[in-house]
C-alpha positions as CSV (number, residue, x, y, z in Angstrom):
1,M,0.1,0.0,0.1
2,T,1.2,3.4,-0.9
3,D,2.1,5.8,1.9
4,T,0.4,8.7,0.7
5,S,1.8,10.8,3.4
6,T,4.9,11.1,1.1
7,N,2.9,13.4,-1.1
8,A,2.7,16.0,1.5
9,L,4.3,19.3,2.0
10,F,3.9,20.5,5.6
11,I,4.5,24.4,6.1
12,I,5.0,25.4,9.5
13,T,4.9,29.2,10.2
14,S,6.9,30.5,13.1
15,A,7.8,33.4,14.9
16,T,10.2,31.4,17.2
17,N,12.1,34.3,19.0
18,A,9.5,37.0,18.7
19,P,7.8,38.2,21.8
20,Y,4.6,37.3,20.4
21,A,5.5,33.8,19.6
22,G,2.6,31.4,20.3
23,S,0.6,34.0,21.9
24,A,-0.3,37.1,19.6
25,G,-2.5,38.8,22.4
26,L,0.4,39.4,24.7
27,Q,1.2,43.0,25.7
28,Q,3.7,44.5,24.0
29,V,7.3,44.8,25.6
30,G,10.7,46.1,24.4
31,D,12.8,46.3,21.7
32,R,12.5,45.0,18.1
33,A,15.0,43.6,15.9
34,G,14.9,46.8,13.3
35,N,15.1,49.2,15.8
36,G,18.7,49.7,16.3
37,A,22.0,47.8,17.4
38,S,21.8,44.4,18.4
39,G,23.0,45.6,21.9
40,E,20.6,48.1,22.4
41,H,17.9,46.8,24.7
42,T,15.0,48.5,27.0
43,H,14.2,45.1,29.0
44,D,15.0,45.0,32.5
45,N,16.6,41.8,33.7
46,G,13.2,40.5,34.4
47,H,11.7,41.2,31.0
48,A,14.9,39.5,29.5
49,Q,14.9,36.3,31.5
50,A,11.1,36.1,30.4
51,A,11.7,36.8,26.8
52,G,14.3,34.1,26.9
53,S,12.2,31.5,28.5
54,Q,9.5,32.4,26.1
55,A,11.8,31.7,23.0
56,T,13.2,28.6,24.6
57,Q,9.6,27.3,24.8
58,S,8.6,28.6,21.4
59,Y,11.6,26.6,20.2
60,D,11.0,23.4,22.0
61,N,7.1,23.6,20.8
62,L,8.7,24.1,17.1
63,M,10.8,21.1,17.5
64,A,8.1,18.9,18.9
65,T,5.7,19.8,15.9
66,I,8.8,18.8,13.4
67,A,9.3,15.3,15.2
68,S,5.8,14.6,15.2
69,I,5.6,15.2,11.3
70,N,8.7,13.0,10.9
71,T,7.2,10.3,13.0
72,H,3.4,10.3,11.5
73,A,4.2,11.6,7.9
74,P,7.2,9.8,6.9
75,G,8.7,10.8,3.6
76,S,6.8,14.0,3.4
77,R,8.7,17.2,3.2
78,I,8.8,20.1,5.9
79,A,9.1,24.0,5.1
80,L,9.8,26.5,7.9
81,V,8.6,30.1,7.5
82,E,10.0,32.4,9.9
83,Y,7.9,35.3,9.8
84,S,9.0,37.8,12.4
85,A,11.6,40.4,12.6
86,Y,13.4,38.4,15.3
87,P,16.2,36.2,13.6
88,L,17.0,32.7,14.8
89,S,20.0,32.5,16.5
90,Q,22.8,30.4,14.7
91,P,22.7,27.3,16.9
92,Q,18.8,27.4,16.3
93,H,19.4,27.6,12.7
94,D,22.0,25.0,12.4
95,A,19.7,22.5,14.6
96,L,16.6,23.3,12.3
97,I,18.3,23.2,8.7
98,E,19.0,19.6,9.9
99,Q,15.3,18.8,10.6
100,V,13.7,20.5,7.7
101,D,13.8,20.5,3.9
102,Y,13.2,24.3,3.5
103,L,14.0,27.1,5.7
104,M,12.9,30.6,4.7
105,S,13.6,33.5,7.5
106,Y,12.1,37.0,6.7
107,A,13.8,38.6,9.6
108,G,16.0,40.9,7.6
109,N,13.1,41.9,5.1
110,E,12.5,45.7,5.3
111,Q,8.5,45.1,5.1
112,I,8.6,42.7,8.1
113,Q,10.7,45.0,10.2
114,G,8.4,47.9,9.5
115,F,5.3,45.9,10.6
116,D,7.1,45.2,13.9
117,R,8.0,49.1,14.4
118,T,4.6,50.7,13.3
119,L,1.9,48.4,14.0
120,G,0.0,48.7,17.0
121,S,-0.1,45.2,18.9
122,H,1.5,42.1,19.2
123,Q,-1.8,40.4,17.5
124,T,-1.6,42.8,14.5
125,I,2.2,42.4,13.8
126,A,2.0,38.7,13.9
127,A,-1.0,38.7,11.9
128,F,0.5,40.9,9.0
129,S,3.7,39.3,9.1
130,E,2.6,35.5,9.0
131,L,0.1,35.9,6.1
132,T,2.5,38.1,4.3
133,C,5.5,35.7,4.7
134,L,3.3,32.8,4.0
135,Q,2.0,34.2,0.6
136,W,5.7,35.1,-0.2
137,F,6.9,31.5,0.4
138,L,3.9,30.0,-1.7
139,Q,4.8,32.5,-4.6
140,V,8.4,31.4,-4.6
141,G,7.1,27.7,-4.3
142,Q,4.6,28.1,-7.4
143,H,7.6,29.8,-9.4
144,H,10.0,26.7,-9.1
145,D,7.1,24.1,-9.6
146,L,7.3,23.0,-5.9
147,Y,3.8,21.7,-5.6
148,K,3.6,19.2,-8.4
149,S,5.1,16.4,-6.5
150,F,2.8,16.7,-3.7
151,K,-0.9,15.8,-3.1
152,R,-1.5,18.4,-0.3
153,V,-0.1,21.1,1.5
154,F,-0.4,21.4,5.2
155,K,-0.3,24.7,7.3
156,M,0.9,24.1,10.9
157,S,1.9,26.1,14.1
158,P,4.6,25.5,16.5
159,G,3.2,23.1,19.4
160,V,0.3,21.4,17.2
161,Q,1.6,17.7,17.0
162,L,0.4,14.8,14.8
163,V,-0.7,12.0,16.9
164,S,-1.6,9.1,14.1
165,A,-0.4,8.7,10.6
166,A,-1.3,11.6,8.3
167,S,-2.2,9.3,5.6
168,D,-5.0,7.9,7.4
169,T,-6.8,11.1,8.2
170,V,-9.7,12.7,6.1
171,H,-7.2,15.0,4.5
172,F,-6.2,12.1,2.2
173,A,-9.8,11.1,1.6
174,D,-11.2,11.1,-1.9
175,R,-13.9,13.7,-0.8
176,A,-10.8,16.1,0.3
177,Q,-9.7,16.2,-3.5
178,E,-9.7,19.8,-4.8
179,R,-10.7,20.9,-1.0
180,Y,-9.6,22.5,1.8
181,V,-9.8,20.4,5.1
182,F,-10.2,22.4,8.3
183,P,-11.4,21.5,11.7
184,N,-14.7,22.7,12.6
185,A,-15.4,26.5,12.8
186,T,-15.5,27.7,16.2
187,L,-17.1,30.8,18.1
188,A,-14.8,33.3,19.5
189,A,-15.3,36.8,20.8
190,N,-14.1,39.5,18.3
191,A,-12.8,43.1,19.1
192,A,-16.2,44.3,19.9
193,G,-17.0,41.5,22.2
194,A,-19.5,39.8,19.8
195,L,-18.9,36.3,18.9
196,A,-17.7,35.4,15.4
197,L,-17.0,32.2,13.7
198,Q,-13.4,31.2,13.0
199,F,-11.2,28.7,11.5
200,S,-8.1,27.3,13.4
201,N,-5.0,28.6,11.8
202,G,-3.1,25.9,13.5
203,Y,-3.7,22.8,11.6
204,W,-5.4,22.6,8.2
205,S,-4.4,21.5,4.6
206,M,-5.4,22.2,0.9
207,D,-5.1,20.3,-2.3
208,T,-2.1,21.4,-4.3
209,A,-4.3,22.5,-7.0
210,L,-5.7,25.3,-4.5
211,V,-2.3,27.0,-4.0
212,P,-2.7,29.6,-6.6
213,S,-6.2,30.6,-5.7
214,F,-5.1,30.5,-2.1
215,I,-2.2,32.9,-2.9
216,A,-5.0,35.5,-4.5
217,L,-7.1,34.9,-1.3
218,L,-4.0,35.9,1.0
219,Q,-3.8,39.2,-1.2
220,E,-7.4,40.0,-0.4
221,M,-7.0,39.0,3.4
222,L,-4.2,41.3,3.7
223,E,-5.9,44.1,1.9
224,S,-9.1,43.4,4.2
225,M,-6.7,43.4,7.2
226,R,-5.2,46.9,6.3
227,Q,-8.5,48.3,6.2
228,L,-9.4,47.1,9.3
229,N,-6.2,48.3,11.0
230,Q,-6.7,51.8,9.4
231,Q,-10.1,52.0,11.3
232,G,-8.7,50.9,14.4
233,Q,-10.2,47.4,14.3
234,T,-8.3,44.2,15.6
235,V,-7.1,41.9,13.0
236,C,-7.3,38.3,13.2
237,V,-6.0,35.5,10.7
238,E,-8.3,32.9,12.0
239,S,-11.3,35.4,11.2
240,M,-9.9,36.1,7.8
241,L,-9.6,32.3,7.0
242,Y,-13.2,31.8,7.7
243,K,-14.6,35.0,5.9
244,F,-12.6,34.6,2.4
245,I,-12.4,30.8,2.0
246,D,-15.3,29.5,-0.1
247,A,-17.4,27.3,2.0
248,G,-18.1,25.0,-0.9
249,K,-14.6,24.0,-1.3
250,I,-14.3,23.0,2.5
251,F,-14.1,19.4,3.9
252,Y,-14.5,19.3,7.4
253,D,-12.2,17.2,9.8
254,L,-14.3,16.6,12.8
255,K,-12.0,14.8,14.7
256,P,-8.5,16.2,14.0
257,A,-5.9,13.6,14.9
258,I,-3.5,16.2,16.7
259,A,-2.4,17.6,20.1
260,G,-1.5,20.9,21.1
261,P,-3.1,24.4,21.1
262,S,-5.4,23.5,17.9
263,S,-6.8,20.4,19.4
264,Q,-9.0,22.3,21.7
């Protein structure tokens, strides 16, 4: 029996060393990568220790996600997209390059650094940075015909872990062909306190045939987010996914075979 997981590309979007890694709602603290010389910091010792601990936890979460893919989707390919203005350390980079097939870091990109300097909250910075870098990576892959070798493209976030064979899940069912696969939408409070439907951004997939149209959708999402931000409203990736992806192209994963933040 053919292991269909070998036809999967797993894209992990991570902001490993950013202060908002894993929690976009954290209150803003401190200095950013693009703000000056690397030795200039405004944190006191307590903040520095907390930031270091958070970065360590984020890195551990990332490695756990990678390990789960290697265990439960053997033969698949893994792409790591680092979307924050905070670069990986050299030891982190050296360890990760041994674990993934593609590593794209956008820490030095002027637009990403600009988001970090000018946007008003960690959630907003993370949302714009993640979708922008995901769009860039997908465009590069499309240019190089990366997706023709794969049946599906998965999007995962650090901390989410596969717990069973990916090839046995609904993502590879016949009914999922030419569709997105998401866990059921959930109700969450928006900025005004009202309940709104959202899709999890931590674990989902799409048929590779959908990549070109999804790249176009990302552009629409980013434009909508710019308008919301200009109006002083909160932006949310999960809400954008629910709003812009055609419901007729979605197949629902009612029992996601994962553990971690998106398994709730």
